[in-house]
SEDRENMI-901788 format. One line per field, with one value per residue (C-alpha): residue in one letter; y negated, z negated, x; residue number from 0. Coordinates in Angstrom, 2 decimals. Each point is the difference from the previous one (the first is absolute). Example, Ala and Ser with C-alpha at 12.3 -4.5 7.8 and 13.67 -1.06 7.14 Angstrom:
residues 2
residuo: [A  S]
y: [4.50  -3.44]
z: [-7.80  0.66]
x: [12.30  1.37]
num: [0  1]
end
This chain:
residues 92
residuo: [M  Y  K  Q  F  F  F  C  P  N  K  N  S  P  L  T  V  D  S  V  A  R  L  D  R  V  H  P  V  L  H  T  S  V  A  G  V  K  S  T  A  F  V  P  T  D  Y  A  L  S  P  E  A  L  G  V  L  M  G  M  L  R  E  L  F  G  S  I  D  E  P  D  L  K  T  V  R  E  L  A  M  E  A  L  P  P  E  A  K  S  V  T]
y: [-0.33  -1.91  0.51  -2.25  1.68  3.41  1.71  1.25  1.86  0.49  3.83  2.28  -3.21  -2.35  -2.94  -0.89  -1.22  0.48  -2.12  -1.78  -0.45  -2.52  0.79  -3.28  -1.54  3.14  -1.74  1.86  -0.27  0.79  2.00  -1.51  0.10  0.28  3.46  0.84  -3.15  0.93  -2.25  -1.69  -0.10  3.49  2.47  3.56  2.02  3.82  -0.29  0.42  0.51  3.25  1.00  -0.21  -4.00  -0.56  1.07  -2.50  -2.66  0.28  0.38  -3.24  -1.45  0.90  -1.01  -3.44  -0.53  1.29  3.58  1.20  3.70  1.16  3.33  -0.42  -3.04  0.88  3.33  -2.44  -2.32  2.98  1.26  -3.42  -0.38  3.24  -1.37  -2.85  -0.36  -0.93  -3.28  -1.17  1.83  -2.72  0.65  0.07]
z: [-0.14  -0.38  2.43  -1.75  -3.43  -0.79  -3.18  -2.56  -2.70  -3.53  -0.36  0.39  0.86  -1.66  -0.01  -3.14  1.51  3.48  2.47  3.37  3.14  2.10  3.36  1.16  -1.85  0.79  1.07  0.74  -2.60  1.76  -2.03  1.73  -3.07  -0.16  -0.42  -3.47  -1.29  -0.79  1.90  -2.57  2.76  0.30  -2.84  1.22  -2.76  -0.17  0.53  3.19  1.37  0.65  3.66  -0.06  -1.51  2.21  3.30  -1.25  -0.53  3.29  1.74  -1.28  0.63  3.66  0.02  -1.04  2.84  2.49  0.14  1.30  -1.51  -3.13  -1.14  -3.75  -0.41  1.92  -2.60  -2.54  1.05  0.87  -3.65  -1.49  1.96  -1.28  -3.76  0.55  -1.17  2.59  -1.18  0.42  3.65  2.78  2.36  3.53]
x: [-0.20  3.10  2.46  2.90  -0.06  1.64  -1.49  2.85  -1.62  2.16  -0.88  2.95  1.83  2.63  -2.61  -1.47  -3.18  -1.68  1.60  -0.92  3.15  -0.85  0.56  -0.61  2.97  2.67  3.43  3.14  2.75  3.60  2.35  3.23  3.25  3.58  0.81  -0.31  -1.94  -3.43  -2.95  -2.37  -2.21  -0.86  0.18  -1.12  -1.89  -0.82  -3.23  -2.01  -3.70  -1.52  0.43  -4.31  0.66  2.94  -2.13  -2.85  2.51  1.62  -3.31  -0.84  3.20  -0.25  -3.45  1.00  2.48  -2.48  -0.93  -3.37  0.33  0.83  -1.06  1.01  -2.27  -2.89  0.15  0.15  -2.63  -2.38  0.40  -0.31  -2.91  -1.76  0.62  -1.80  -3.45  -2.57  -0.42  3.66  -0.41  -0.29  -3.37  1.68]
num: [0  1  2  3  4  5  6  7  8  9  10  11  12  13  14  15  16  17  18  19  20  21  22  23  24  25  26  27  28  29  30  31  32  33  34  35  36  37  38  39  40  41  42  43  44  45  46  47  48  49  50  51  52  53  54  55  56  57  58  59  60  61  62  63  64  65  66  67  68  69  70  71  72  73  74  75  76  77  78  79  80  81  82  83  84  85  86  87  88  89  90  91]
end
């Protein structure tokens, strides 16, 4: 429903509260430094998205850049529409 938001739940994650990533505010961070000197602009962590969540995130990013066929997103949207109560569904 909101193409610029990616939901990040705190369940089974290092997050302390449910969070949202703003995809319309994403900007590249270049990691350039002298060998042996750590960059403060890029600090990797030991955490990663599950393969399913990564598929959805990548589909959302590709869609923001103009992709028209994203199977992972289509599946997620269908499941979300099935879960909506009837009064929340549009009549079109």
